[in-house]
C-alpha positions as CSV (number, residue, x, y, z in Angstrom):
1,M,59.9,24.9,101.4
2,K,62.3,24.9,104.2
3,I,65.9,23.7,103.6
4,S,67.4,22.0,106.5
5,N,70.8,23.0,108.0
6,E,72.3,19.6,107.1
7,T,71.4,20.2,103.4
8,K,73.0,23.6,103.5
9,I,76.2,22.2,105.1
10,G,76.4,19.4,102.5
11,A,76.0,21.8,99.6
12,L,78.6,24.2,100.9
13,T,81.0,21.2,101.5
14,A,80.5,20.0,97.9
15,I,81.1,23.5,96.5
16,A,84.3,23.8,98.6
17,I,85.5,20.4,97.5
18,T,84.8,21.4,93.8
19,I,86.7,24.7,94.2
20,L,89.6,22.9,95.9
21,I,89.8,20.4,93.1
22,L,89.6,23.1,90.4
23,G,92.2,25.2,92.2
24,Y,94.6,22.3,92.6
25,S,94.1,21.4,88.9
26,F,94.8,25.0,87.9
27,L,97.9,25.1,90.1
28,R,99.1,21.9,88.3
29,G,98.8,23.8,85.0
30,N,95.5,22.4,83.8
31,D,93.3,25.0,82.1
32,I,89.8,23.9,82.9
33,F,87.6,26.5,81.3
34,S,89.4,27.0,77.9
35,G,91.0,24.7,75.4
36,S,94.8,24.3,75.0
37,N,97.4,22.5,72.9
38,K,99.8,20.1,74.4
39,F,103.5,20.1,73.4
40,Y,106.4,18.1,74.7
41,A,110.1,18.5,75.1
42,V,112.8,16.1,76.4
43,Y,115.5,17.4,78.8
44,K,118.6,15.8,80.2
45,S,118.2,17.7,83.5
46,V,115.3,19.7,84.9
47,D,116.9,20.9,88.1
48,G,114.7,23.8,89.5
49,L,111.8,23.1,87.1
50,S,108.4,22.1,88.5
51,I,104.8,21.8,87.4
52,S,102.8,25.0,86.8
53,K,106.0,26.9,85.9
54,P,105.3,29.4,83.1
55,V,106.0,29.1,79.5
56,L,107.3,32.5,78.1
57,V,107.8,34.1,74.8
58,N,109.8,37.3,75.0
59,G,108.8,37.6,78.7
60,F,105.1,37.1,78.0
61,Q,103.3,34.0,79.4
62,I,101.5,31.8,76.8
63,G,101.1,28.7,78.9
64,R,102.2,26.5,81.8
65,I,104.0,23.2,82.5
66,S,101.3,20.6,83.0
67,K,103.2,17.4,83.6
68,M,106.7,15.9,84.0
69,N,107.7,12.3,83.5
70,L,111.1,10.6,84.0
71,R,112.0,8.1,81.2
72,A,114.1,5.0,81.7
73,D,117.2,6.6,80.2
74,G,117.2,9.3,82.8
75,H,115.8,12.1,80.6
76,T,112.7,13.9,81.6
77,V,109.7,14.5,79.3
78,V,108.0,17.8,80.0
79,E,104.5,18.6,78.9
80,F,103.4,22.1,78.1
81,K,99.8,23.4,77.8
82,I,99.7,26.4,75.4
83,E,96.6,28.4,74.8
84,K,95.2,27.7,71.3
85,Q,95.2,31.3,70.3
86,Y,99.0,31.2,70.0
87,N,100.5,29.5,67.0
88,V,103.9,27.9,67.6
89,P,106.2,27.4,64.6
90,S,107.3,23.8,64.1
91,N,111.0,24.6,64.6
92,T,110.5,26.5,67.9
93,L,113.2,25.9,70.5
94,A,111.9,25.2,74.1
95,K,114.8,26.4,76.3
96,L,115.1,25.8,80.0
97,V,116.4,29.0,81.5
98,S,117.0,30.4,85.0
99,T,114.8,33.2,86.1
100,D,116.7,34.3,89.3
101,L,119.8,33.7,91.3
102,L,117.9,31.2,93.6
103,G,117.8,28.7,90.7
104,S,114.1,29.0,89.7
105,K,113.5,27.8,86.2
106,A,111.0,28.5,83.4
107,I,110.5,27.5,79.8
108,V,111.2,30.1,77.1
109,F,110.0,29.5,73.6
110,E,112.3,30.9,70.9
111,Y,110.1,31.0,67.8
112,G,111.7,29.6,64.6
113,N,111.2,30.9,61.1
114,S,109.2,28.0,59.8
115,N,106.0,28.6,57.8
116,T,104.3,25.6,59.4
117,Y,103.0,25.4,62.9
118,A,103.4,22.7,65.5
119,E,100.2,20.6,66.1
120,D,98.8,19.3,69.3
121,N,101.0,16.6,71.0
122,D,104.1,17.5,68.9
123,T,107.5,17.3,70.4
124,L,109.6,20.5,70.2
125,R,113.4,21.0,70.2
126,A,114.8,21.3,73.7
127,D,117.8,23.2,75.1
128,I,119.2,24.0,78.5
129,Q,120.7,27.4,79.4
130,G,123.2,27.6,82.2
131,S,121.9,29.0,85.4
132,L,122.6,32.6,86.4
133,A,124.7,31.3,89.4
134,E,126.9,29.3,86.9
135,S,127.2,32.3,84.7
136,L,128.2,34.5,87.6
137,Q,130.7,31.9,89.0
138,P,133.8,33.5,87.3
139,I,132.6,36.9,88.6
140,Q,132.2,35.4,92.0
141,N,135.7,34.0,91.9
142,K,137.2,37.3,90.9
143,A,135.1,39.1,93.6
144,E,136.5,36.7,96.2
145,N,140.1,37.3,95.0
146,L,139.4,41.0,95.0
147,I,138.0,40.9,98.6
148,G,141.1,39.0,99.7
149,K,143.4,41.5,98.2
150,L,141.2,44.4,99.7
151,D,141.4,42.7,103.1
152,S,145.2,42.6,102.9
153,A,145.4,46.2,101.7
154,L,143.2,47.3,104.6
155,A,145.4,45.4,107.1
156,S,148.4,47.2,105.7
157,I,146.7,50.5,105.9
158,N,145.7,49.8,109.5
159,K,149.3,49.0,110.3
160,I,150.4,52.3,108.7
161,L,147.8,54.4,110.4
162,N,149.3,54.4,113.8
163,P,149.2,57.3,116.3
164,A,152.7,58.5,115.2
165,F,151.6,58.5,111.5
166,E,148.5,60.5,112.4
167,K,150.6,63.0,114.3
168,N,152.9,63.4,111.3
169,V,149.9,63.8,109.0
170,D,148.5,66.5,111.3
171,R,151.8,68.3,111.4
172,S,152.1,68.0,107.6
173,F,148.7,69.5,107.0
174,M,149.5,72.3,109.5
175,S,152.7,73.0,107.6
176,I,150.7,73.0,104.3
177,A,148.2,75.4,105.8
178,N,151.0,77.8,107.0
179,S,152.6,77.6,103.6
180,L,149.4,78.5,101.9
181,Q,148.9,81.4,104.3
182,T,152.4,82.6,103.6
183,L,151.8,82.2,99.8
184,E,148.6,84.2,100.1
185,G,150.4,87.0,101.9
186,T,153.1,87.0,99.3
187,T,150.5,87.2,96.6
188,K,148.9,90.2,98.2
189,K,152.2,91.9,98.5
190,I,153.0,91.2,94.8
191,D,149.5,92.6,93.8
192,A,150.2,95.7,95.8
193,L,153.6,96.1,94.3
194,V,152.3,95.6,90.8
195,G,149.5,98.1,91.5
196,G,152.0,100.7,92.7
197,Q,154.3,100.3,89.8
198,S,151.6,100.2,87.1
199,D,152.6,103.6,85.7
200,H,156.3,102.5,85.6
201,I,155.2,99.3,83.8
202,N,153.2,101.3,81.3
203,G,156.2,103.4,80.7
204,I,158.4,100.3,80.1
205,L,155.8,98.9,77.7
206,A,155.7,102.3,75.8
207,N,159.6,102.2,75.7
208,A,159.5,98.7,74.4
209,D,157.0,99.7,71.8
210,A,159.3,102.6,70.7
211,V,162.3,100.2,70.6
212,S,160.3,97.8,68.5
213,S,159.5,100.7,66.1
214,N,163.2,101.7,66.0
215,L,164.2,98.1,65.3
216,K,161.7,98.0,62.4
217,T,163.3,101.2,61.0
218,S,166.8,99.8,61.6
219,T,165.8,96.6,59.8
220,E,164.8,98.6,56.8
221,H,168.2,100.4,56.8
222,L,170.0,97.1,57.3
223,T,168.1,95.8,54.3
224,G,169.4,98.8,52.2
225,I,172.9,98.2,53.5
226,S,172.7,94.6,52.6
227,A,171.5,95.5,49.1
228,N,174.4,97.9,48.7
229,F,176.9,95.3,50.0
230,E,175.5,92.8,47.6
231,K,175.9,95.3,44.7
232,V,179.6,96.0,45.7
233,S,180.1,92.3,46.0
234,N,178.7,91.8,42.5
235,D,180.9,94.6,41.2
236,V,184.0,93.1,42.8
237,A,183.1,89.7,41.4
238,N,182.6,91.2,37.9
239,A,185.9,93.2,38.0
240,N,189.0,91.8,36.3
241,I,190.8,90.6,39.4
242,K,193.2,88.4,37.4
243,Q,194.6,91.3,35.4
244,T,195.0,93.4,38.6
245,L,196.8,90.6,40.3
246,D,199.1,90.1,37.2
247,N,199.9,93.8,37.2
248,T,200.7,93.7,40.9
249,N,203.0,90.7,40.4
250,K,204.8,92.5,37.6
251,A,205.2,95.6,39.7
252,M,206.6,93.5,42.5
253,A,209.0,91.8,40.1
254,D,210.2,95.2,38.8
255,L,210.7,96.4,42.3
256,Q,212.7,93.3,43.2
257,D,214.9,93.7,40.1
258,A,215.6,97.4,41.0
259,I,216.5,96.3,44.5
260,N,218.8,93.6,43.1
261,K,220.5,96.2,40.9
262,I,221.0,98.6,43.9
263,N,222.4,95.7,46.0
264,S,224.8,94.8,43.1
265,G,226.1,98.4,42.8
266,K,224.7,99.1,39.4
267,G,223.4,102.6,38.7
268,S,223.9,105.9,40.6
269,I,221.9,104.7,43.6
270,G,223.8,101.5,43.7
271,L,227.1,103.2,43.5
272,L,226.0,105.7,46.1
273,I,225.1,103.0,48.5
274,N,227.8,100.5,47.8
275,D,230.9,102.6,46.6
276,D,232.7,104.5,49.5
277,K,234.7,106.6,47.0
278,M,231.6,108.2,45.6
279,Y,230.4,108.8,49.1
280,N,233.7,110.5,50.1
281,N,233.6,112.6,46.9
282,L,230.2,113.8,47.7
283,K,231.2,114.4,51.3
284,D,234.3,116.5,50.1
285,A,232.1,118.4,47.6
286,S,229.6,119.1,50.3
287,A,232.4,120.4,52.6
288,S,233.9,122.6,49.9
289,L,230.5,124.0,49.1
290,N,229.9,124.7,52.7
291,N,233.3,126.5,53.0
292,L,232.4,128.5,49.9
293,L,229.1,129.6,51.3
294,I,230.8,130.7,54.6
295,D,233.5,132.7,52.7
296,L,230.8,134.2,50.5
297,K,229.0,135.5,53.5
298,A,232.2,136.8,55.1
299,H,233.6,138.5,51.9
300,P,230.9,139.1,49.4
301,K,232.9,141.7,47.6
302,R,235.4,139.1,46.5
303,Y,232.8,137.5,44.4
304,V,230.4,140.3,43.5
305,S,231.7,143.8,42.4
306,F,229.0,146.3,41.3
307,S,229.1,150.1,41.2
308,V,226.9,152.5,39.4
309,F,229.7,155.0,38.9
310,G,232.5,152.5,38.4
311,G,234.0,152.5,41.9
312,K,237.6,151.6,43.0
313,K,238.6,148.0,42.8
314,D,240.0,146.4,45.8
């Protein structure tokens, strides 16, 4: 049996129309080949939301938005088609959230903790989350202020970075390089000096070690001297200082009394010092004694006469 070309064209046209209808229905969120449950939620604003947008749970798609109707009070009723294999708790929250900075929206189910599940055609709780653009608005304002300040700072820097400033900077860096070169040369000289005097430095360190040992020995001697001084101090503290001071005071009183007697002319010493007559008598006696000694030396026979055989008298 031969099929005419017109029949073939008609069949292909019918198939194409059917595919087009099915594709359009699928894009509108209608699942044709499998069953699904319908749920509803009412929103005050659905800006950025459209039919066939996904319904997500923790980022996983469980359905699509199938229909949107505007009520007389200005609220929008949104219909979701959820695959029957997914059980939705009755207290689930259907939140309208932003998915990108361009304002695209989607529905995110936040499962509740209820033990019962929502049934077909039930209405879920609804909520609207602020868009990412709204959340980023404070950051955007701060960024704009920061850019303004940065622009002012760059203008100031451009004003400072004139040719004269660049010349001064180059001169400064050249001076720093020369200073570093001079410092490097000085460091090499110091290294050479230290290397040449290493023996001397070792001798100084040895002498310092000897001095340290001597100081240690001296410290031990000083400790002994301190102990002896402490002992003497204890002996002095234990001595009868009061009696010694009393005896000293008594001796001083006796000496003062003797001096007073001498000054008043009492006693031989007082008369000798204060009486001119006694002084003159002693002076005359001394002169007579002196004359006697002179005459004794000149004429000893007048005073001493001695002879073994009884010689002649003068």
